[in-house]
C-alpha positions as CSV (number, residue, x, y, z in Angstrom):
1,M,59.2,134.4,148.8
2,A,60.2,132.4,151.9
3,A,63.4,133.2,153.7
4,E,64.4,129.6,154.2
5,L,64.3,126.3,152.4
6,H,64.3,122.9,154.0
7,V,67.2,120.7,153.0
8,E,67.6,116.9,153.2
9,L,71.0,115.5,152.2
10,V,70.6,111.7,152.1
11,A,73.1,109.0,151.1
12,A,72.1,105.5,150.2
13,D,73.0,104.3,153.7
14,R,72.0,107.2,155.9
15,S,70.7,110.7,156.4
16,V,73.7,112.9,156.2
17,W,72.3,116.4,157.0
18,S,68.9,117.9,157.5
19,G,67.9,121.5,158.3
20,E,66.9,125.0,157.2
21,A,69.1,126.9,154.8
22,T,69.3,130.1,152.8
23,L,71.5,128.8,149.9
24,V,72.7,125.4,148.6
25,I,75.3,125.1,145.9
26,A,75.7,121.8,144.1
27,R,77.2,120.5,140.8
28,T,74.9,118.9,138.3
29,T,75.4,117.5,134.9
30,S,74.4,120.9,133.6
31,G,76.9,122.7,135.7
32,D,76.9,124.3,139.2
33,I,73.6,125.4,140.5
34,G,72.7,127.6,143.5
35,V,69.2,127.1,145.0
36,M,67.7,129.7,147.3
37,P,64.2,130.0,148.7
38,G,61.6,130.6,146.0
39,H,63.7,128.9,143.3
40,Q,61.9,127.4,140.3
41,P,61.1,123.7,140.8
42,L,63.9,121.5,139.4
43,L,65.1,117.9,139.1
44,G,68.6,117.2,138.1
45,V,71.4,114.6,138.2
46,L,74.2,115.4,140.7
47,E,77.8,115.1,139.6
48,S,80.6,114.2,142.0
49,G,81.6,117.4,143.9
50,P,81.3,119.4,147.0
51,V,77.9,120.6,148.1
52,T,77.8,123.8,150.1
53,I,74.9,124.5,152.4
54,R,74.5,128.0,154.0
55,T,72.4,127.3,157.1
56,S,69.8,129.7,158.5
57,E,72.0,130.3,161.5
58,G,74.8,131.6,159.2
59,N,77.0,128.5,159.3
60,T,78.3,126.7,156.3
61,V,78.0,122.9,155.9
62,V,80.1,121.2,153.2
63,A,79.7,117.6,152.0
64,A,81.5,115.5,149.4
65,V,78.8,114.0,147.2
66,H,79.3,111.3,144.7
67,G,76.4,111.0,142.2
68,G,72.7,111.1,142.8
69,F,69.8,113.4,142.2
70,I,68.7,116.9,143.3
71,S,65.1,117.9,143.6
72,F,63.5,121.2,144.6
73,A,59.8,122.2,145.0
74,D,57.8,124.2,147.5
75,D,61.0,125.4,149.3
76,K,62.0,121.7,150.0
77,L,65.4,120.6,148.6
78,S,66.3,117.0,148.5
79,L,69.8,115.8,147.6
80,L,69.7,112.0,147.2
81,A,73.3,110.9,146.8
82,E,74.9,107.5,146.1
83,I,77.7,108.4,148.6
84,A,77.9,111.5,150.7
85,E,80.0,112.5,153.7
86,L,80.3,115.8,155.6
87,A,83.7,117.6,155.3
88,D,84.0,117.3,159.1
89,E,84.0,113.5,158.8
90,I,86.7,113.3,156.2
91,D,90.3,112.5,157.2
92,A,92.3,114.7,154.7
93,Q,95.5,112.7,155.1
94,R,93.7,109.4,154.4
95,A,92.1,111.1,151.3
96,E,95.5,112.3,150.1
97,R,96.9,108.7,150.4
98,A,93.9,107.4,148.5
99,L,94.4,109.9,145.8
100,E,98.1,109.0,145.4
101,R,97.2,105.3,145.4
102,A,94.5,105.8,142.8
103,K,96.8,107.7,140.6
104,S,99.5,105.0,140.8
105,E,96.9,102.3,140.0
106,S,95.3,104.4,137.2
107,D,92.0,104.0,138.9
108,A,90.0,107.0,137.6
109,A,86.9,106.4,139.7
110,A,88.9,106.2,142.9
111,E,90.9,109.2,141.9
112,R,87.7,111.2,141.4
113,R,86.3,110.2,144.7
114,A,89.5,111.1,146.6
115,D,89.7,114.4,144.8
116,V,86.1,115.3,145.7
117,R,86.7,114.5,149.3
118,L,89.8,116.7,149.3
119,R,87.9,119.6,147.6
120,A,85.2,119.3,150.2
121,V,87.7,119.6,153.0
122,A,89.4,122.6,151.3
123,V,86.0,124.4,150.9
124,H,85.1,123.8,154.5
């Protein structure tokens, strides 16, 4: 069993993060999944939620992911997201304002996006 897996987190408009990791945790339509080196091959649909990446250097990278797919084979993990942003890139105050605005407008999709962004910042 390999000690690392190669991870590519890609959004529709850019490459968000790429590197070596020891563990990736993501939310799929079947529930939360943790992928480590040597995991069985998988293909799944990503739900909106935070993705946590434990890097080979011992750091933690957190991203807010909104939909997409997860694929793993041969110690290569691909997270192909419709929208993804690193927790470091998220302005928490702006996300809180967006959440309040979405609630007042009864916009469930915008509320879910703002909530995921805030959870990613909180996990980070």
